[in-house]
C-alpha positions as CSV (number, residue, x, y, z in Angstrom):
1,M,132.9,104.0,116.4
2,T,130.6,103.2,113.3
3,E,129.4,106.6,112.1
4,P,125.8,107.1,112.1
5,R,123.9,106.0,109.2
6,A,122.6,108.6,106.8
7,R,119.1,109.3,106.8
8,N,117.0,107.6,103.8
9,F,114.4,109.6,101.8
10,I,111.7,107.9,104.1
11,E,113.1,109.2,106.9
12,E,113.7,112.8,105.3
13,I,109.7,113.1,105.0
14,I,108.5,112.1,108.1
15,E,111.0,114.5,109.9
16,D,109.8,117.2,107.8
17,D,105.8,116.2,108.2
18,I,106.7,115.5,112.4
19,Q,109.0,119.5,111.9
20,S,105.9,121.1,110.3
21,G,103.5,120.0,112.1
22,C,101.2,118.1,110.1
23,V,102.3,114.5,111.6
24,K,102.1,113.8,115.1
25,N,102.2,110.4,115.3
26,V,104.1,108.1,113.0
27,I,101.6,105.2,112.0
28,T,102.8,102.7,109.2
29,R,101.8,99.3,108.4
30,F,102.9,95.7,106.5
31,P,100.1,95.3,104.5
32,P,100.7,91.2,102.8
33,E,98.2,89.7,100.7
34,P,98.2,86.1,102.6
35,N,98.4,84.1,99.7
36,G,101.7,82.6,99.6
37,Y,104.8,82.4,102.2
38,L,106.5,85.5,102.9
39,H,110.5,85.8,101.2
40,I,113.5,87.9,101.2
41,G,111.8,90.9,99.4
42,H,109.4,91.1,102.0
43,A,111.7,91.4,104.8
44,K,112.6,94.1,103.1
45,S,109.3,95.9,103.5
46,V,108.6,94.3,107.4
47,C,112.1,95.8,108.5
48,L,111.3,99.2,106.7
49,N,107.2,99.3,107.8
50,F,108.5,98.4,111.4
51,G,112.0,99.6,112.2
52,T,110.6,103.3,110.8
53,A,107.7,103.0,113.2
54,I,110.4,102.2,116.2
55,K,112.6,104.9,115.4
56,Y,110.1,107.7,115.7
57,G,108.2,106.3,118.7
58,G,105.1,105.4,116.6
59,K,103.2,102.0,116.0
60,C,103.0,99.6,112.5
61,N,100.4,97.3,112.0
62,L,100.5,93.7,110.7
63,R,97.5,94.0,107.9
64,Y,96.2,91.1,105.8
65,D,94.9,92.2,102.8
66,D,92.3,89.6,102.4
67,T,90.2,90.5,99.5
68,N,90.3,87.9,97.0
69,P,88.8,84.8,98.6
70,V,90.1,82.7,96.4
71,K,93.5,82.9,96.7
72,E,93.7,83.5,100.5
73,D,94.5,80.6,103.1
74,D,94.8,80.4,106.9
75,E,97.9,78.6,106.6
76,Y,99.5,81.6,104.7
77,I,98.0,84.0,107.6
78,Q,100.0,81.9,110.4
79,S,103.1,82.0,108.5
80,I,103.1,85.5,107.8
81,R,102.5,86.1,111.5
82,R,105.4,83.9,112.4
83,D,107.9,85.3,109.9
84,V,107.3,89.0,111.1
85,E,107.6,87.6,114.5
86,W,110.8,85.9,113.8
87,L,112.2,88.8,112.3
88,G,112.1,90.5,115.3
89,F,109.2,92.8,115.5
90,E,105.7,92.8,117.1
91,P,102.8,94.3,115.7
92,A,101.1,96.8,117.0
93,A,97.6,95.2,115.8
94,V,96.8,92.6,113.5
95,L,94.2,93.9,111.5
96,F,92.5,92.5,108.2
97,A,91.0,94.4,105.7
98,S,87.7,92.1,105.5
99,D,87.5,94.4,109.2
100,Y,86.6,97.4,106.9
101,F,84.4,95.5,104.3
102,D,81.1,97.6,105.8
103,Y,83.1,101.0,105.6
104,M,84.1,99.8,102.1
105,F,80.8,99.5,101.1
106,K,79.7,102.8,102.6
107,C,82.4,104.5,100.8
108,A,81.1,103.1,97.4
109,L,77.5,104.5,98.1
110,L,78.9,107.7,98.6
111,L,80.9,107.8,95.1
112,I,77.7,106.6,93.6
113,D,75.6,109.4,95.1
114,K,78.4,111.9,94.3
115,G,78.3,110.7,90.3
116,L,81.5,109.2,90.6
117,A,80.9,105.5,90.3
118,Y,78.8,103.7,87.9
119,V,77.7,100.1,87.5
120,C,78.8,98.9,84.0
121,D,77.8,95.5,82.1
122,L,80.8,95.1,80.3
123,S,82.9,91.9,80.8
124,A,86.5,91.8,81.8
125,E,87.1,91.6,77.9
126,Q,85.7,94.5,77.0
127,I,86.7,96.7,79.7
128,R,90.4,95.7,78.2
129,Q,89.4,96.7,75.0
130,F,87.8,99.8,75.8
131,R,90.5,100.9,78.2
132,G,92.9,102.0,75.3
133,T,96.8,102.4,75.4
134,L,99.5,104.3,76.2
135,K,99.3,105.8,73.0
136,Q,95.6,105.8,72.3
137,P,93.1,107.2,74.8
138,G,90.2,104.8,76.0
139,K,86.2,104.8,75.1
140,N,83.7,105.6,77.8
141,S,81.4,102.5,78.7
142,P,77.8,102.7,77.1
143,Y,76.7,102.2,80.7
144,R,78.8,105.4,81.9
145,K,75.6,107.5,81.7
146,R,73.6,105.5,84.1
147,S,71.6,107.7,86.8
148,I,72.7,108.1,90.4
149,D,69.4,106.1,91.6
150,E,70.2,103.5,89.2
151,N,73.7,102.8,89.6
152,R,72.9,102.8,93.6
153,C,69.7,100.5,92.8
154,L,72.0,98.0,90.9
155,F,75.0,98.0,93.2
156,L,72.7,97.4,96.0
157,E,71.4,94.0,94.2
158,M,74.9,93.3,93.4
159,K,75.5,93.3,96.9
160,E,72.7,91.5,97.5
161,G,73.4,87.9,94.7
162,R,70.8,89.0,91.9
163,Y,73.9,88.7,89.5
164,A,76.2,86.2,88.1
165,D,79.7,86.7,88.7
166,G,81.4,89.1,86.6
167,E,77.9,89.9,85.2
168,K,78.7,93.7,86.7
169,V,81.1,95.5,88.2
170,L,81.0,98.9,89.9
171,R,83.3,101.1,88.0
172,A,84.9,104.7,89.2
173,K,84.0,107.5,86.9
174,I,87.0,109.2,86.3
175,D,88.8,110.1,82.9
176,M,89.0,107.4,80.0
177,A,91.5,109.7,78.3
178,S,93.5,109.8,80.9
179,P,97.4,109.0,80.3
180,N,97.7,107.3,83.5
181,L,96.0,103.8,82.6
182,N,95.1,102.9,86.0
183,M,92.9,106.7,86.2
184,R,90.6,105.1,83.2
185,D,87.7,104.3,84.9
186,P,89.1,101.3,87.0
187,V,87.1,99.1,88.9
188,L,86.1,98.8,92.6
189,Y,83.8,95.8,93.1
190,R,83.4,92.7,91.3
191,I,80.8,90.0,92.2
192,L,82.7,86.7,93.6
193,R,81.0,83.8,95.2
194,A,83.6,82.6,97.3
195,T,83.6,81.6,101.1
196,H,85.9,84.0,102.5
197,H,88.5,82.8,105.7
198,R,86.9,85.1,108.1
199,T,83.3,86.7,107.0
200,G,82.1,82.9,105.2
201,D,79.4,83.7,102.4
202,D,78.0,87.3,103.9
203,W,79.6,89.0,101.1
204,L,78.7,88.1,97.4
205,I,80.7,91.2,96.2
206,Y,84.5,92.1,97.0
207,P,86.7,95.3,96.7
208,M,89.5,95.4,94.4
209,Y,92.9,96.2,96.0
210,D,93.6,100.0,94.2
211,Y,90.0,100.9,96.0
212,A,90.6,98.9,99.3
213,H,94.3,99.6,99.7
214,P,93.9,103.8,100.6
215,L,90.4,102.9,102.9
216,E,92.2,100.6,104.5
217,D,95.2,103.2,105.5
218,A,92.4,106.0,106.0
219,Y,90.3,103.8,108.6
220,E,93.7,103.1,110.7
221,G,94.8,106.6,110.7
222,I,98.2,105.4,108.7
223,S,100.6,108.4,108.2
224,H,102.7,107.3,106.1
225,S,101.9,104.3,103.6
226,I,105.0,103.2,102.3
227,C,104.9,100.4,99.2
228,T,107.3,99.3,96.3
229,L,108.0,101.4,93.6
230,E,105.1,99.2,91.1
231,F,102.6,101.1,93.0
232,E,104.2,104.7,92.0
233,D,101.8,104.8,88.9
234,H,98.7,103.9,91.3
235,R,99.0,107.0,93.9
236,P,97.1,109.4,91.6
237,L,94.2,106.6,91.9
238,Y,95.1,106.1,95.9
239,D,94.8,110.0,96.7
240,W,91.3,109.6,94.2
241,V,90.0,107.6,96.7
242,I,91.3,109.2,99.6
243,Q,89.9,112.8,98.7
244,N,86.4,111.6,97.3
245,C,85.6,109.6,100.1
246,E,85.9,112.0,102.3
247,C,88.9,110.5,104.6
248,D,90.2,112.6,107.4
249,P,93.1,112.3,108.2
250,A,94.4,111.7,104.8
251,P,97.2,109.4,104.6
252,R,99.8,109.9,101.5
253,Q,101.7,107.0,99.7
254,Y,105.3,106.9,99.6
255,E,107.1,104.3,97.0
256,F,110.5,102.5,97.5
257,A,113.0,100.1,95.6
258,R,112.2,96.8,95.8
259,L,114.7,93.9,96.3
260,N,115.8,92.6,93.5
261,L,118.8,89.7,94.4
262,T,120.8,88.1,91.9
263,R,120.1,84.3,91.1
264,T,116.8,84.4,93.3
265,I,113.0,84.3,92.6
266,M,111.0,86.9,93.8
267,S,107.6,85.9,92.7
268,K,105.3,84.5,94.7
269,R,103.5,83.4,91.8
270,Y,106.8,81.8,90.7
271,L,107.6,80.7,93.9
272,K,104.0,78.9,94.0
273,K,104.6,77.0,90.7
274,L,107.9,75.6,92.4
275,V,106.3,74.1,95.2
276,D,103.0,72.9,93.2
277,D,105.3,71.2,90.8
278,G,107.6,69.6,93.0
279,V,110.4,71.7,92.3
280,V,111.1,71.6,95.9
281,L,109.7,70.3,98.8
282,G,107.9,72.8,100.3
283,W,107.6,76.8,101.0
284,D,110.4,75.7,104.1
285,D,112.7,74.0,101.4
286,P,116.0,75.3,102.1
287,R,116.7,76.8,98.8
288,M,113.2,78.9,98.7
289,P,113.8,82.3,99.4
290,T,111.1,82.6,101.6
291,L,111.3,83.6,105.1
292,S,110.4,80.1,106.4
293,G,113.1,78.7,103.9
294,L,115.6,80.6,105.4
295,R,115.0,80.0,108.8
296,R,115.4,76.4,108.3
297,R,118.1,76.7,106.6
298,G,120.1,78.5,109.4
299,Y,119.8,82.3,108.3
300,T,119.4,84.4,111.5
301,P,117.2,87.2,111.8
302,E,120.1,89.5,112.8
303,A,121.5,88.7,109.6
304,L,118.7,89.5,107.9
305,R,118.1,92.8,109.3
306,D,121.7,93.8,108.9
307,F,121.5,92.8,105.1
308,C,117.9,95.0,104.6
309,E,120.1,97.9,106.7
310,R,123.0,97.9,104.0
311,I,120.9,97.4,101.3
312,G,119.5,101.0,102.4
313,V,116.0,102.6,100.7
314,A,116.3,103.9,97.2
315,K,114.0,105.2,94.6
316,S,115.0,103.4,92.0
317,N,115.5,99.5,91.3
318,S,118.6,98.0,91.1
319,E,119.8,94.2,91.6
320,V,121.5,93.3,94.6
321,D,124.4,90.8,94.9
322,A,123.2,87.7,96.8
323,G,126.9,87.6,98.0
324,L,126.1,90.3,100.3
325,L,123.0,88.7,102.1
326,E,125.5,85.7,103.0
327,H,128.0,88.0,103.9
328,C,125.5,89.2,106.5
329,V,124.8,85.9,107.6
330,R,128.5,84.5,107.6
331,E,129.5,87.6,109.5
332,H,127.0,87.1,112.1
333,L,127.5,83.3,112.6
334,G,131.2,83.6,112.7
335,Q,130.4,85.4,116.2
336,I,128.0,83.0,117.6
337,A,128.0,79.6,115.9
338,P,129.8,77.2,118.2
339,R,132.7,75.0,116.3
340,R,132.2,71.6,115.7
341,M,134.2,68.9,113.6
342,A,132.2,66.8,111.1
343,V,133.7,64.8,108.6
344,L,132.0,64.7,105.3
345,D,133.5,62.0,103.3
346,P,135.4,59.7,106.0
347,L,138.7,58.3,105.3
348,K,140.1,55.7,108.4
349,V,143.5,56.7,109.9
350,V,144.8,54.0,112.4
351,I,147.4,55.6,114.6
352,E,149.5,52.6,115.2
353,N,151.8,53.5,118.2
354,Y,149.1,54.3,120.2
355,A,148.6,52.4,123.0
356,G,145.8,53.7,124.9
357,S,142.2,52.9,125.2
358,G,141.5,56.6,124.3
359,E,141.2,60.0,126.0
360,T,139.2,62.6,126.6
361,L,140.7,66.2,125.0
362,Y,139.1,69.7,125.0
363,S,138.2,72.2,122.5
364,E,137.1,75.4,122.2
365,N,133.4,76.1,121.3
366,L,134.0,79.8,120.3
367,P,137.4,81.0,119.5
368,K,138.2,84.4,121.5
369,N,134.8,84.0,123.8
370,E,135.9,82.4,126.8
371,Q,132.8,82.7,128.1
372,A,131.4,80.2,125.6
373,G,133.8,77.7,127.3
374,K,135.3,74.3,126.1
375,R,133.9,70.7,125.1
376,T,134.9,67.1,125.7
377,V,136.4,65.5,122.7
378,A,136.7,61.5,122.4
379,F,140.3,60.6,120.8
380,S,141.3,57.0,120.5
381,G,143.9,55.1,118.0
382,E,141.7,55.1,115.1
383,I,139.9,58.3,113.9
384,Y,138.2,59.7,110.2
385,I,139.9,62.2,108.4
386,E,138.6,64.1,105.4
387,R,139.6,62.0,102.1
388,T,140.5,65.1,100.5
389,D,143.3,65.8,103.0
390,F,144.9,63.2,101.8
391,E,147.3,62.7,98.7
392,E,149.0,60.0,97.9
393,E,150.8,61.9,95.5
394,P,150.5,65.2,96.8
395,P,150.7,68.1,94.1
396,P,152.8,71.5,94.6
397,K,151.5,73.5,97.9
398,F,149.5,70.4,99.4
399,F,150.1,70.6,103.0
400,R,147.8,68.2,104.6
401,L,148.7,64.6,105.1
402,A,150.5,62.4,102.7
403,P,152.9,59.4,103.0
404,G,155.5,60.6,105.2
405,R,154.6,63.7,106.2
406,E,153.1,65.1,109.4
407,V,150.3,67.1,110.2
408,R,148.7,68.5,113.4
409,L,145.5,67.0,114.1
410,K,142.9,69.9,116.1
411,D,143.5,70.2,119.7
412,A,145.4,66.3,119.6
413,Y,148.0,65.4,118.4
414,I,150.8,65.4,115.3
415,I,150.7,62.3,113.2
416,K,152.5,60.9,110.2
417,C,151.8,58.9,107.2
418,E,154.0,55.7,107.4
419,R,152.0,53.7,104.6
420,V,148.7,53.0,103.3
421,I,146.2,50.2,102.5
422,K,144.2,50.0,99.3
423,D,141.3,47.8,98.4
424,K,141.6,45.5,94.8
425,N,141.1,49.0,92.4
426,G,144.2,50.7,94.1
427,N,141.5,53.0,96.4
428,V,142.8,54.1,99.8
429,T,140.7,52.3,102.3
430,Q,143.1,53.3,105.5
431,I,146.0,55.3,106.4
432,I,148.5,54.0,109.0
433,C,149.9,56.6,110.8
434,S,152.0,57.1,113.7
435,Y,151.8,60.1,116.4
436,D,153.8,61.8,118.4
437,P,152.7,61.8,122.3
438,D,154.9,64.9,122.9
439,S,152.6,66.8,120.8
440,K,149.5,67.2,122.5
441,S,147.7,70.8,122.2
442,G,148.0,72.5,125.2
443,S,150.8,70.7,126.5
444,V,154.6,71.7,127.6
445,N,155.9,70.3,124.1
446,A,153.2,71.3,122.1
447,G,155.3,73.9,120.2
448,R,156.7,71.8,117.4
449,K,155.6,73.1,113.9
450,V,153.8,71.5,111.1
451,K,152.2,73.5,108.1
452,G,148.7,71.7,108.1
453,T,145.7,71.5,110.7
454,L,143.4,69.1,110.0
455,H,139.9,68.3,111.7
456,W,139.3,64.7,112.5
457,V,136.1,62.5,114.3
458,D,137.1,59.7,116.7
459,A,135.9,56.4,114.8
460,A,134.5,54.8,118.4
461,T,132.6,57.9,119.1
462,A,131.6,59.5,116.2
463,V,127.9,59.4,115.3
464,P,126.5,59.0,111.6
465,C,124.8,61.9,110.0
466,E,123.1,63.1,107.0
467,V,124.7,66.6,105.5
468,R,122.6,68.6,102.8
469,L,124.6,70.9,100.6
470,Y,122.5,73.8,99.2
471,D,123.5,75.7,96.1
472,Y,121.3,78.7,94.1
473,L,117.9,77.0,92.6
474,L,119.0,79.7,89.4
475,C,121.8,79.4,87.2
476,E,123.4,82.4,86.6
477,G,122.2,84.2,83.1
478,E,119.0,85.2,81.9
479,G,115.8,84.0,80.3
480,D,113.3,82.3,82.1
481,F,113.5,81.0,85.5
482,S,112.1,77.5,84.7
483,E,115.2,77.1,81.8
484,R,117.7,78.2,84.7
485,L,116.8,76.1,87.6
486,N,120.2,74.5,88.7
487,P,120.4,70.8,88.9
488,E,122.9,70.8,91.5
489,S,120.9,72.6,94.1
490,L,120.7,69.9,96.5
491,K,123.6,67.7,97.5
492,I,122.9,64.9,99.8
493,I,125.8,63.4,101.9
494,S,124.6,60.0,103.7
495,S,127.9,59.0,104.8
496,A,129.0,61.7,106.8
497,L,130.3,61.2,110.7
498,I,130.1,63.7,113.1
499,E,131.7,64.4,116.9
500,Q,129.5,63.8,119.7
501,A,129.0,67.4,120.8
502,G,127.7,68.1,117.5
503,A,124.9,65.1,117.7
504,D,123.4,66.2,120.7
505,T,121.6,68.8,119.0
506,E,118.0,70.2,118.5
507,A,116.5,71.8,114.8
508,G,117.6,75.1,114.4
509,E,120.7,75.0,116.3
510,R,123.8,76.5,114.4
511,F,127.5,75.0,114.0
512,Q,130.7,75.9,112.4
513,F,131.8,72.8,111.0
514,M,135.4,73.1,111.2
515,R,136.8,73.9,107.8
516,Q,133.6,73.3,106.6
517,G,131.1,76.0,106.5
518,Y,128.2,76.7,108.7
519,F,125.5,74.6,109.4
520,C,121.6,73.9,110.7
521,T,120.3,70.9,112.3
522,D,117.5,70.4,110.3
523,S,113.6,69.3,111.6
524,D,114.1,66.1,109.7
525,S,116.5,64.8,112.3
526,T,116.1,62.0,114.9
527,E,117.5,61.3,117.7
528,Q,119.4,58.3,116.0
529,R,120.5,60.4,112.8
530,P,121.0,64.2,112.6
531,V,120.5,65.8,109.6
532,F,122.6,69.2,109.3
533,N,122.1,71.9,106.1
534,L,124.7,73.9,104.5
535,I,124.1,77.2,105.5
536,V,127.1,79.4,104.1
537,G,130.2,78.3,103.3
538,L,133.8,79.7,105.2
539,K,134.8,81.4,102.1
540,D,133.9,85.2,101.5
541,S,133.8,86.1,98.1
542,Y,131.4,89.2,98.5
543,K,133.5,92.4,97.8
544,G,131.7,95.2,98.4
């Protein structure tokens, strides 16, 4: 019996809030910016926010933080919704930050009327210069002393389009000497003439994230705003906005460590560069750590949820071994992936004493799962085995096929290598074997033991297929990701063969190719030529 998992610190906070009566309904949200595809790092946040709401009988919203129309696109909006649902979660509501533009604007006017916001004419570069450093306090803007009436008038004129982009901004009036740089009169609104995907050209000013985020939480009644650790220094500004915009009830922000994974790019900006530069073939390239890429490669949502559960929720950043993710995938696929036989580098075997025209054998779909049934497998006097399963001069402890040696063919017969045929260059092109007709798997006399068992495909019925072997995008080591790109991240095998049952497949189906690894049917497949992606190999090197 599995012992119950210890509560994480977020759950401890929530349970204390419920017990004290300060929170009655747990409401969380997952708030991505629709400027790219979700990746494995986002999966942790998705599972945490939705999983927490489910655990406490609450609800979780999917909210798009669409406050920057320059970078946002409907393609990303659709992909995010698809990824969240693929992970197994249904949002209580699908919302947009742009739903609250009027509310945010009114809150900005409130701050102006309270003398807590002002219109500033400094350029972006000047604002950076005036801001100071971690060791030196900032300097007040020369426009900081504008009157409330003047600020209100200028802000309304900004909204009406009286000024050019970047000519003026609205800033909070807090403390230019604050040790927290985020509190040194941050920008709340900027002028930006860009067509928004939902509001069109209705707005010429747009709120900044640090201002919009707390107001969105407040408007939706979020009880626990769960963010990654890089927003810890932004929490004082979050609280300042909530307090001074008189939000009631007031949400609270809590931070957890983001996911860092070995040999994995976790930045949307860098991932976008890989796509734009043609290093990968789109956001759903199976080498990408995007959820769409992992889905196409064959990872299961169950395995990703298991992975996120295992890594837990911490307050400090650390790096997780990518081997743990593969371990979770391998563990789940071992339970659900039907077995098939595929030969990646075929070597022909002719069984010279096989007299029949062929026969039908039976093979288990899932070992230890009788309900999964068996499939039929064609067998004849000509088959293909893996080229690496034959050695003319075998090294020590080589228990596969060699001259004079016997091996068992999986769910078939024992064969013995009698001689080989070579081309003019000395390469083995064909193996001539004999078989023991009394050694058929499942028969009364099948008990004769040999050391090696090989997978194979029938020459007459095997289907040509393409197999794509994937590795990490990054090589091990330190340094810029562009210098660590793995030139061996994709190897395409175009001469592979698969048994008939494996060829009759649809995109997204997962299999274990016996003795090879776990594979998924790719969307590039056709009826004439299936394409398979390597998900993970059979060997598990992770040591947790």
